[in-house]
C-alpha positions in Angstrom: 1.7 24.1 23.9 1.3 23.5 27.5 4.2 21.4 29.1 1.6 19.4 31.1 0.5 17.8 27.9 4.0 16.5 27.3 3.9 14.6 30.6 0.5 13.3 29.8 1.5 12.0 26.4 4.5 10.4 28.0 2.5 8.8 30.5 0.1 7.6 27.8 2.9 5.9 26.1 4.6 4.5 29.2 1.4 2.9 29.9 1.2 1.3 26.5 4.5 -0.1 26.6 4.0 -1.3 30.4 0.8 -3.2 29.4 2.6 -5.1 26.7 3.8 -8.6 27.4 7.3 -7.8 26.2 7.4 -4.2 27.2 8.6 -3.7 23.6 6.3 -1.9 21.0 6.8 -0.4 17.4 5.7 3.0 16.4 2.4 1.8 14.8 1.5 -0.3 17.8 2.1 2.6 20.2 0.0 5.0 17.9 -2.6 2.3 17.9 -2.7 1.8 21.6 -2.6 5.5 22.5 -4.2 7.1 19.6 -1.6 9.9 19.8 -0.6 12.0 16.7 2.9 11.5 15.3 4.2 14.6 16.7 2.7 13.9 20.3 4.6 10.4 20.2 7.8 11.8 19.2 7.5 14.4 22.0 6.4 11.7 24.5 9.6 9.5 23.4 12.0 12.3 24.0 10.5 13.0 27.3 10.7 9.1 28.3 14.2 9.1 26.7 15.5 12.1 28.6 14.2 10.3 32.0 16.0 7.1 31.1 13.0 5.0 30.9 13.0 3.8 27.3 15.6 2.5 24.7 14.7 3.4 21.0 15.9 1.5 18.1 15.4 2.8 14.4 15.5 0.0 11.8 14.5 0.1 8.1 11.0 -0.6 8.9 10.1 0.7 12.2 11.2 2.5 15.3 11.3 0.1 18.2 10.6 1.3 22.0 11.5 -0.8 24.9 10.8 0.1 28.6 13.9 -0.3 30.7 
């Protein structure tokens, strides 16, 4: 895989979070908004997490991502 794709996916997730009123989305909402595959979303979350741009909370029902 090309590492540039990782940045593209991270950008798509970031934009989806930024566009939401609360700047908080669950995994299913991110998937719907970005049309990314599970693996692509996870890579994007890793990228954004490493940059300190998100906070991820895992509960019984969902992965919740908040833009900081």
